[in-house]
Each structure stands twice: as C-alpha cells, then as structure tokens.
C-alpha positions as CSV (number, residue, x, y, z in Angstrom):
1,X,30.4,17.7,39.2
2,X,29.4,15.0,41.6
3,X,26.4,12.9,42.2
4,X,24.4,10.7,39.8
5,X,24.2,13.2,36.9
6,X,27.8,14.3,37.2
7,X,29.0,10.8,36.8
8,X,26.8,10.3,33.8
9,X,28.2,13.5,32.2
10,X,31.8,12.5,32.9
11,X,31.1,9.1,31.3
12,X,29.5,10.6,28.2
13,X,32.4,13.0,27.7
14,X,34.8,10.0,27.2
15,X,35.9,9.8,23.6
16,X,35.0,6.1,23.4
17,X,31.4,6.9,24.3
18,X,30.9,9.6,21.6
19,X,29.7,9.1,18.1
20,X,31.2,11.2,15.3
21,X,28.9,13.8,13.8
22,X,27.5,13.2,10.4
23,X,28.7,15.5,7.6
24,X,26.1,17.3,5.5
25,X,26.6,14.8,2.7
26,X,26.1,11.8,5.0
27,X,23.0,13.6,6.5
28,X,21.5,14.1,3.0
29,X,22.2,10.5,2.1
30,X,20.1,9.3,5.0
31,X,17.1,11.3,4.0
32,X,14.4,9.7,1.9
33,X,14.2,10.8,-1.7
34,X,11.0,12.4,-3.1
35,X,9.7,13.2,-6.5
36,X,10.1,16.6,-8.1
37,X,7.7,16.9,-11.0
38,X,7.8,19.6,-13.7
39,X,5.9,19.9,-17.0
40,X,7.9,20.5,-20.2
41,X,7.0,20.2,-23.8
42,X,7.4,16.6,-25.1
43,X,9.9,17.7,-27.8
44,X,12.2,19.2,-25.2
45,X,12.0,16.2,-23.0
46,X,12.9,13.8,-25.8
47,X,15.8,16.0,-26.8
48,X,17.1,16.3,-23.2
49,X,16.6,12.6,-22.5
50,X,18.5,11.6,-25.7
51,X,21.4,14.1,-24.9
52,X,21.6,12.8,-21.3
53,X,21.8,9.2,-22.5
54,X,24.3,10.1,-25.2
55,X,26.6,11.8,-22.7
56,X,26.1,9.2,-20.0
57,X,24.5,11.4,-17.3
58,X,21.2,11.1,-15.7
59,X,18.5,13.8,-15.9
60,X,18.3,13.8,-12.1
61,X,22.0,14.7,-11.8
62,X,21.7,17.5,-14.3
63,X,18.6,18.9,-12.6
64,X,20.1,18.7,-9.1
65,X,23.2,20.4,-10.3
66,X,21.3,23.2,-11.9
67,X,19.1,23.7,-8.8
68,X,22.2,23.8,-6.5
69,X,23.9,26.3,-8.8
70,X,20.9,28.6,-8.8
71,X,19.7,28.3,-5.2
72,X,22.5,26.7,-3.3
73,X,22.1,24.2,-0.5
74,X,20.7,24.6,3.0
75,X,23.1,25.4,5.8
C-alpha cells in the first residue's frame, strides 16, 4: 500500500492508535435507561415491594433478571 491512503491505513493499524472495543456490558452501560411500565394489582405490588425491601434487592433488578432468564439478551 502506498500513497496517501496507504500511509493512513498503516498509521491506523499501529496498536497505539487503536482503541479497545467495548464489551457488551460496557456497551449496555452507555445506553440511556428507559421506563418499562406494567400494570399489576395493588395488593401484589405492595407485597412484592415489601419483600424486595426486606431482602435488600430492587424491584428493577428482579424484573431485569426475570426478563433475561425468559428471553435472554441480544447478541
């Protein structure tokens, strides 16, 4: 490779000029979070909220865990 573009490609291939790729976890962490709303009976919500607080977990973490177990994650 020679010429203007060949020199650019050679320079870009040098390790010090390359940025490491983000992992899926890092990629997901940079995405904005959005709301996911569901309607449930108030008695169930109260029960689940109390149990989550009692056990020291968040409702979000439990819901995300259940959705990942059921549907997996994107590739």
